[in-house]
N, C-alpha and C positions, 0 to 999 in steps of 0.2 A: 191676385193676392195668394201668397203661400204662408200658411200658418204652421209653425213648428211647436209641437206640444210634447210633454212627457207623460208616459203611462204609469209613472210611479214605480216603486221597487217590486210590487207583487201583484195581487189580485185586482181585478177590475173594480171591485166595490170600494177600493181605497181611493180611486180617482175622484176628485172633487166634481160636483155637479156641473159647474161651469165648463169644465173640460169635456165631460161626457157629452154635453149638448153639442159641442163642436164636432167631435169625432163621430157622433151618431147622425149628424145632419146629412140627409140623403143628397143634398145639392152639392156636396163636396166629395172629391176623390180622396181616399185615404191610402197613403203609402206607409208601410211599416218598415223600419230598418230590419227587423227580424221577427219571425213568427215564434221564435223560441223564447217566449216570455209569457207568464200566466195571463196578464191582462191582454196581451196581443192575441193569444189563442182564444180567449173568451170573447174578444171583440170580433174576431173572424167568424164566430158562431152567430153573431148578431147582424152582421152586414157584410157586404162585399168589400174586400180589401186587397191591396197588392203588397207583396213583401219583396224585400231585396236580398233574400238568402241566396238566390242564384248567383248574385254578383260575388259572393265570397268564394264560390267554387270556380268561377271563370277568371278571377283576377289573381295576379301573381303576388302582389304585396297588399298589405292593409291600406297603404296610401292609395293604391289603385282602386281598392274597394270604395273608400270614402269619396274619391273623385267621381267614380261611376254612379254612386248613389245620388250625389248632388246633381249630376247631369240628368239623371232620371227624374228627379223631383222638379228640376227647372223646366225640363221638356213638358212634363205633365202640367206644370203651372201655367205654361203659355197657352194651354187649351181651356183652362177654367180654374175655379177655386180648388186648392189642394191642401190637405192636411198631412204633414209629415210627422209621424208619431214614433217616438224612440223610448226604449226602456228607461226607467228612472227619470232623471231631469235632463233636458236638452242642454243644460249649462255644465254638466259634469261628464267628461269622458266621451263626448259625442263629436268626433272629429269631422264627420260629414256636415254637421251643423256649422262648423267654422267655414267650410267651403261655401255653404249657402249664404252666410252672413257677409262674406267677402265678394260675393258675385255681383253686387250692385243692384240686385233685384229687391223689390219691396218685400221684406220678410217681417211677419208678426211672430214674435217669440213669446211663448207663455211658459213661465217656470213651473216646475212640479216638484213633488217629493222625490228625493234621490235615495240611493242605497245608503248614503252617508247619514241622512236624517233617520232612516230606519234603524241603522246600527246604533246611533246615539240614543234613540228612544229605547232600544233593547238594553243598553248598558247603563242608561241614566246619567251619562257623562255630559257635563257642560264644557264645551271647548274653550270658553273664556276662563276656565279654572287654571289649567296648566298648558293651554295651547292644544293644537291638533295638527298632526302631520298625515298627509294622504299620499301614498306611493303607488306607482304603476308596477305591478309584478313583472311586466316585460322590460321595464327600464329602471331597475333598482339602482340607487346611487351607490357609488364606491369612492370613499368609504361610506358605509351606512351608519347614520347617527340616530339612535333611538332614545332621545332624551325627553320625550313627551309622548302621550298617547298617540298611537299610529294605526292607521288603517292601510293595509296592503291589499289592493284590489286588482281586478283584471287577471285573476288566477284561473284562466279558462281551460288549461290543460294540466294533467298530472305532473308532467316534467317541469312545467313552469312553477307549479305550486311547491314541488319538492325542492327545487333550487332556491325559491324564496325562503322556505322554512329553514334550509341549511344556512343561508346567509344570516337570517334572524338569530339562529342558534349561536352563531359565532360571536355576536355582540351583546348577548343577554347573559345575566348570571345563570348558573346551572339550575337554580331552583325556580326560575321564571316559568310562568304559565301564560299561554296565549289562547285566544278564542277564535275558532273557525265559525263563520256565519255563512250558511249556504241557503239560497232561496229565501232570504229574509223578506218579510212583508207578504208572504203567501201561506196557504194552508200547509204546504209541505216544508216550511222553514225548519232549519236544523241549526242547532248551536252545540258546539263541542269544544270543551276545554282540554288542553294537553300541554306537555312541554314542547318546545319548538322542534326538538329532534324526533318527536313521535307524532307529528301532524299527519293525519290520514290524507294522503294526496289523491285518493280515489274520490274525495269530495269536491275535486276541482270542477269548475263550471263557469259560465259567463256571469253568474250571480253569486260567486263565492269570494269571500274576503277573509283576511286574518286581522284580528284586532289585538293590539299589543298595549298593555298598560302595566309596565314593570319598572322597577328601579333600573337605571341604565347600567350596562356593562361596558366593556371596551374602554376606549380612551376617556370618554366622558365619565364613565363609572369610576375609573381610576382617579380622575381629578377630584370627584366628589368624595371618594373614600379618603384621599389624602387630606382634604379639608376637615373631615370628621376626626381623623387622627390628631390633627393639629389642635383641635378644640377639646378632645376628650382623653387623649393618651398622655400621661405624665412625661414619658420619655420623649415622645415626638414634640411636645410643647417646649422642652428644654433646648432643642437643637437650634443652631444658628447656621448661617452660611459657612462660617469658619469651621465649626465642628463637623460639618457634613463633607468637607473636601476629601478627607481620607477615605470615606466610604465610596465616593465617586471614583477615586483612583483605584481602590481595590476592585470595585465592580467592573471597571473598565478593563483591568488586567484579566479578570475572570472571563469577560466577554472575548477578549483577544485570545485567550487560551482555548475557549470553545470554538472560535472561528478557525484557529490553526488546526483543529482536529477534523475539519471538514475535508472530505476527499476531493481531489481535483477532477476526477473523471465523471462521476455521476452523483446525484443527490443521495445522501444517507439520512433517512428520516429520523433515526435515533439521534444522530449528531445535530441535526437541525433542531430537534426538540431542546437540546442543551443550549444552542444558540438563542432560541426563543426565550428560554428561561433567563439567561444572563442578560439578554437585551432588555427584558422587562425590569431587571434589577437596575440597569443603567437608567432606564426611563423613570424609575422610582426616584432616583436622585434628582433628575431634572424636574419632576413634579414637586419634589420637596422644596427645592430652591425657589421654584415659581410660587409655591404657596406662601413661603416666608416673604418674598418680595411683594406679593399681593397684600399681605397683612400690613406691610410697611408703607403701602400706598405707592409703590414704585411701578410695578407692572404685574401682569398675570400671564398665565401660560398662553392665552390667546394673543396677547401682545407680543410675546417672544416668538410665537409661530408666525405672526404677521410680519415682524421684522425680518425673519428668516425668508419668508416667501418673497418679500420685496427685494431682498438681497439676491435671491436666486434669479428673479426676473431681470434685475438690473445687470447682473453679471453674466447673463446668457442672451445678449442681444442678437446672436445668430439664431436663436429659437424664438424669442419674443419681440425681436426688432428686425431691422433690415441689414444687419451686419452679416457678412459671409465668413464662414469658418469651415474649411474643408478637411481639417485634420484635428486630432486631439491636441497637437502642439499649438495650433492656431487658437484653439479654445483656451488653453492654459495661458498663452501670451496675452490674450484679451482680458482674461480674468485678472491677471497680475496688474495690468495697466489700469483696469477699473478700480482695483483695490487701492492703488497709489492715488488715483484721482479722488476716491472717497476720503482718503486720509487727509487730503487738503495740502499736503506738503511732501516734497520728495524726501526719500530716506537719506540720512547722512552717510549710511553705508549699506551695501547690499546685504550685510549680515544683520541689519536691524530687524526686529520683529520675530526672531526665532527664540522662543522661550528657553532659558537656561535650565529650567527644571524638567524639560522633556526627557524621556528615556534616551540614553546616550546614543543608541543605534539610530533612532529616528532623528535625533538632533544632527548627527553626523550626516545622514542622508540629505536632510533639508539644507544644511550648510553647503554641501557639495552641489546640490541643485542650484543654489543661489550663485555660486561661483561659475557654474556651467553656463549661465545665461549670458555671461560676457565672454564666453569662449575659453575660460580657464578650465580645461577638462581634457581627458583623453578622448580620442575619436571613437573608440570602441572597446569592448571588453578585453580583446586580445592584447591591447596596449597596457592594460592594468596589471596583467600577470607579471611582467618583468619587474614592475615597481614593488609588488608584493615580495618577490624573491630578493630584491635589493634590501627591503626593510627587514626581512628575516636574517639576511647576512649581517646587517648592522646590529641587530639584536643579539645574534650569536656572538659577535665580537665583544659585547658588553655584558655578558651573563654574570661576570664577577663583580659588576658595579650595579647594585640594586636600583639606585636612583636613575642611572642611564638606561638600565634594562626596562624599567617601567616606561620611560619615555619612548624607547624604541618599540616596546610592545603596543603602546598606544598608536604609533604610526602603522604598525602591522594591521591592527584592527581597523584603523581608519581606511587603509587601502583595501582591505577585504570588503568593507561596507561599500566602497566605491565600485568594486567588482560586482557586488550584488545589484547595485543601482543600474549599472550598464547592462546587466542581464535581465533587467525588468523584474527582479525578485525583491521581496521584502525581507531584509536581513533579520528582523525580529522574528518573523514567522519561521524562517529557515532555521534559526538557532533554536527556537522552541521545539520544532519538530526533531532536530538532532538530539536535543536533551531527552525528548520523549522516547526516541529510539534507543538511546543509551540506557535509560531507566528500564525499559521493557526487556532488553537483552540481559541487563544485570539481574533483574528479577528472575529471568529464566535460568541464569547461572545458579542462583540460590535455590531454585526449585529442584535442580538436578542433584542437590546434596550440599552438605556443609562446605563452606569455602574457606573458613578460618584454618590457617596452617598450611594452605596449599602454596606451592611455589608459583612464581610468576609464569613459568612455562606452562604449568598445569592450568592456571587461571586463563591464560591465552587460548589454550586448547578448548576449554569450556566456552570461552567467549566466541570462538569461531563456530562451535556447534550451535550456539544461540543465534548467531547471525545467519547460519544456513537454515535454521528453522523459522526465520522471519523476524 
């Protein structure tokens, strides 16, 4: 018979009498997972015990440690009655116990007080109130959702604790306070409150945890804040799907502008901060529409996210299924076919489904891509250039006819967008960057001195200097 017991979270005197009688029975061999625990150290002073700390030193991975511990206990159990004693409860975070339970050997498991019980006793929190989340500091989820009281445990090393605190700080409001519990349940127990970014990582240890009970930040916090605004802010209450459309368009353009300013060579953290800010504004519009839909009983943000998730899985069978796709073009072809199948009927025209209200540059590129699918396209960028020259010549011939000049100008622009598409460039981004360059150089011309009254030749000279200066 192998008996697995827990030593509780702290001192030996916290252990119930029934468990004490088992581990003090001289007729049983006692094996400790580790001696590095108050009750374990105190037990070692009362009777002969064997510890498994040496296996941590000789094993390459934690999984090897747990397997070796189970083997040691099973070997000892074949010679007589054995008690395997672990810190806290054998039901919480004891991976070697899992090996023992799956070994097919007769195991008696006796539950005990865990560090979770001790922390709940210290905080006075009832997990049936708002729920409870328990996370392993070595395997934090990504994304991390802190929408209920949470215990982050297994913070055994300073670097693990520092990384956990940094991740916590990212998804909590700036004013949030967390609590570090170290050595809970023993005479040397310590409790320290601080903001997540000021957690003392020197308190790390096998019996250290971070307790979080804060209003959520991050995505969950944004969703809840949006709901409060809909309930309590007069302006937010008045908005409808229709009145919000213009804001979504404006914020989208501001995001596009921020993205266009990102350099191509290496990350620019200042520019990325601008993208982060504008992306948040676009997300606000998404959350706003979802909040209104929720009030109308249509759907919530979770429903929209799940529809999107299912769509991603369905349209990526080469990732989530058994379809093979060796190139980006294969992926795109599969995607379009799946979209057609989802639609339930074939398009009347290849041009169907391209919104007329899209920005003209993007609409032109999308229309051209549709035509390209049936081979109506130039083979490469070099073949587009003569067409641009041809359209320019036609426009030049009609400069005196505004109506025809407009038509020919449209053909020129349409051909230029085709060139951008063949070069793998985004015409919208390219044009925005060209506008930015012009604006910067023109401002430099103004900085050099008054420009009113200058001749075109003088202006061109100043322009060239501005170009040379960058």
